[in-house]
C-alpha positions as CSV (number, residue, x, y, z in Angstrom):
1,M,-7.9,-16.6,29.4
2,S,-7.6,-17.0,25.6
3,T,-9.4,-19.7,23.7
4,I,-8.4,-21.3,20.3
5,P,-11.1,-19.4,18.3
6,Q,-10.0,-16.1,20.0
7,I,-6.3,-16.7,19.1
8,I,-7.2,-17.6,15.5
9,K,-9.4,-14.5,15.3
10,E,-6.6,-12.2,16.5
11,S,-4.1,-13.9,14.2
12,R,-6.6,-13.3,11.3
13,A,-6.9,-9.6,12.3
14,A,-3.1,-9.2,12.3
15,M,-2.8,-10.9,8.9
16,D,-5.6,-8.7,7.5
17,K,-3.6,-5.6,8.7
18,S,-0.6,-6.8,6.7
19,L,-2.7,-7.4,3.6
20,E,-4.4,-4.0,3.8
21,S,-1.2,-2.2,4.4
22,S,0.4,-3.8,1.4
23,K,-2.7,-3.1,-0.8
24,K,-2.3,0.7,0.1
25,E,1.4,0.7,-0.6
26,L,0.9,-1.1,-3.9
27,A,-1.8,1.3,-5.0
28,S,0.6,4.2,-4.6
29,I,3.1,2.6,-7.0
30,R,2.9,4.2,-10.4
31,T,1.8,2.3,-13.5
32,G,0.9,3.5,-16.9
33,K,-2.4,4.9,-15.8
34,A,-3.1,8.0,-13.7
35,T,-4.7,7.3,-10.3
36,T,-5.2,9.9,-7.5
37,S,-3.7,7.4,-5.0
38,L,-0.4,8.0,-6.8
39,L,0.0,11.3,-4.8
40,D,-1.0,9.8,-1.4
41,T,2.7,9.8,-0.3
42,V,3.3,13.5,-1.2
43,R,3.6,15.8,1.8
44,V,3.3,19.6,1.6
45,D,4.8,22.2,4.0
46,V,1.9,24.7,4.6
47,Y,0.8,26.9,7.4
48,G,3.9,25.9,9.4
49,Q,3.3,22.2,9.3
50,T,3.7,19.2,6.9
51,M,0.4,17.9,5.6
52,P,-0.6,15.2,3.1
53,L,-1.4,16.7,-0.3
54,N,-5.0,15.5,-0.2
55,Q,-5.6,17.7,2.8
56,V,-4.7,21.0,1.0
57,A,-5.9,20.3,-2.5
58,S,-8.4,18.2,-4.5
59,I,-6.8,15.7,-6.8
60,S,-8.4,14.3,-10.0
61,A,-7.4,12.1,-13.0
62,P,-9.3,13.7,-15.9
63,E,-7.2,11.7,-18.5
64,P,-5.3,8.4,-18.4
65,R,-1.9,10.2,-18.4
66,L,-2.8,13.4,-16.4
67,L,-3.5,14.3,-12.8
68,T,-4.8,17.7,-11.8
69,V,-4.3,19.2,-8.4
70,T,-6.5,22.1,-7.4
71,P,-5.3,23.8,-4.2
72,W,-8.1,25.1,-1.9
73,D,-5.9,28.1,-1.0
74,K,-4.6,29.5,-4.4
75,G,-1.7,31.1,-2.5
76,Q,-0.2,27.7,-2.0
77,I,0.2,26.8,-5.7
78,Q,4.0,27.3,-5.8
79,I,4.6,25.3,-2.5
80,I,2.4,22.4,-3.7
81,E,4.1,22.5,-7.2
82,R,7.5,22.3,-5.5
83,A,6.4,19.4,-3.2
84,L,5.3,17.5,-6.3
85,R,8.5,18.2,-8.1
86,D,10.6,17.2,-5.1
87,S,8.7,14.0,-4.5
88,D,10.5,10.8,-5.6
89,L,7.8,10.1,-8.2
90,G,9.6,11.7,-11.1
91,L,6.9,14.2,-11.9
92,N,7.1,17.6,-13.6
93,P,4.0,19.6,-12.6
94,A,3.0,22.9,-14.3
95,S,0.5,25.4,-12.9
96,Q,-2.1,26.8,-15.2
97,G,-4.6,29.3,-13.7
98,G,-5.6,28.0,-10.3
99,T,-4.8,24.4,-11.2
100,I,-1.6,22.3,-11.3
101,R,-1.4,19.9,-14.2
102,V,0.7,16.8,-13.5
103,P,1.4,14.9,-16.8
104,L,2.6,11.3,-16.2
105,P,5.6,10.5,-18.2
106,A,5.6,7.1,-20.0
107,L,7.5,4.4,-18.2
108,N,10.6,3.1,-19.9
109,Q,11.6,-0.6,-19.6
110,E,14.3,0.1,-17.0
111,R,11.9,2.1,-14.8
112,R,9.3,-0.7,-15.1
113,K,11.9,-3.3,-13.9
114,E,12.8,-1.1,-10.9
115,L,9.1,-0.8,-10.0
116,V,8.6,-4.5,-10.2
117,K,11.5,-4.9,-7.7
118,V,9.9,-2.5,-5.4
119,V,6.5,-4.3,-5.7
120,H,8.2,-7.6,-4.9
121,K,9.9,-6.1,-1.8
122,L,6.5,-4.8,-0.6
123,A,4.9,-8.2,-1.1
124,E,7.7,-9.8,0.8
125,E,7.2,-7.4,3.7
126,A,3.5,-8.4,3.7
127,R,4.4,-12.1,3.7
128,I,6.7,-11.5,6.7
129,G,3.9,-9.8,8.6
130,I,1.6,-12.7,7.8
131,R,4.2,-15.3,8.9
132,H,4.8,-13.3,12.1
133,A,1.1,-13.4,12.9
134,R,1.0,-17.2,12.3
135,T,4.1,-17.7,14.5
136,E,2.7,-15.6,17.3
137,G,-0.6,-17.4,17.1
138,R,1.1,-20.8,17.2
139,E,3.2,-19.7,20.3
140,R,-0.1,-18.7,22.1
141,L,-1.8,-22.0,21.2
142,K,1.1,-24.0,22.7
143,K,0.8,-22.0,26.0
144,L,-2.9,-22.7,26.4
145,E,-3.7,-24.5,29.6
146,R,-6.4,-27.1,30.0
147,T,-6.6,-27.7,26.3
148,S,-6.0,-31.2,24.7
149,E,-3.1,-31.7,22.3
150,D,-5.6,-32.6,19.6
151,D,-7.4,-29.3,20.0
152,V,-4.1,-27.4,19.8
153,K,-3.1,-29.4,16.7
154,H,-6.5,-28.6,15.0
155,G,-6.0,-24.9,16.0
156,E,-2.5,-25.0,14.4
157,K,-4.0,-26.5,11.2
158,D,-6.6,-23.8,11.1
159,L,-3.9,-21.2,11.6
160,Q,-1.8,-22.7,8.8
161,K,-4.8,-22.7,6.4
162,L,-5.4,-19.0,7.3
163,H,-1.7,-18.3,6.6
164,D,-1.8,-20.1,3.3
165,D,-5.0,-18.2,2.2
166,F,-3.4,-14.8,3.1
167,I,-0.1,-15.6,1.3
168,A,-2.1,-16.6,-1.8
169,R,-4.0,-13.3,-1.7
170,I,-0.7,-11.4,-1.5
171,D,0.7,-13.4,-4.4
172,D,-2.4,-12.6,-6.5
173,L,-2.0,-8.9,-5.6
174,L,1.6,-9.1,-6.6
175,K,0.8,-10.8,-10.0
176,G,-1.8,-8.2,-10.8
177,K,0.4,-5.3,-10.0
178,E,3.4,-6.7,-11.8
179,A,1.2,-7.3,-15.0
180,E,-0.1,-3.7,-14.6
181,I,3.4,-2.3,-14.5
182,L,4.8,-4.4,-17.3
183,E,1.8,-3.7,-19.6
184,V,3.0,-1.4,-22.4
């Protein structure tokens, strides 16, 4: 038997999941600065399986426009370099000794606008997830037995407040990321 606080708590958890997921995705979108999370989406075919890059090499950002990738198994340098080149990140890695240097090209205005569109799409997906959690919570509140209409109304108000708070947080994330991308 669910209670109003329980339903609201579960809705908050679902909204939190949407927010965290979008934070991760937004972090992997490239801006002018080098961050190691930029390579989180790169997968490498090694040892007969596909693995995330960060499981086969260490990644660092020694300079604002450069990432370095140091494979733990030096025999995998060519494979990792190819995976970086083939990723949709538009990178041109070059190996130097036992390290792969990945210079980040400057973003042109057209590419910045494309990235802003991608960021808006990701933010909208997060908003949809949050709205879905609210709708689901509302449906569950309406189905509660032995609960007064007033209590259900208060529960719906709390749910709406929670929804508005999470939407505002997504919008803040979006504004920050957009400013970061458009910053020249």
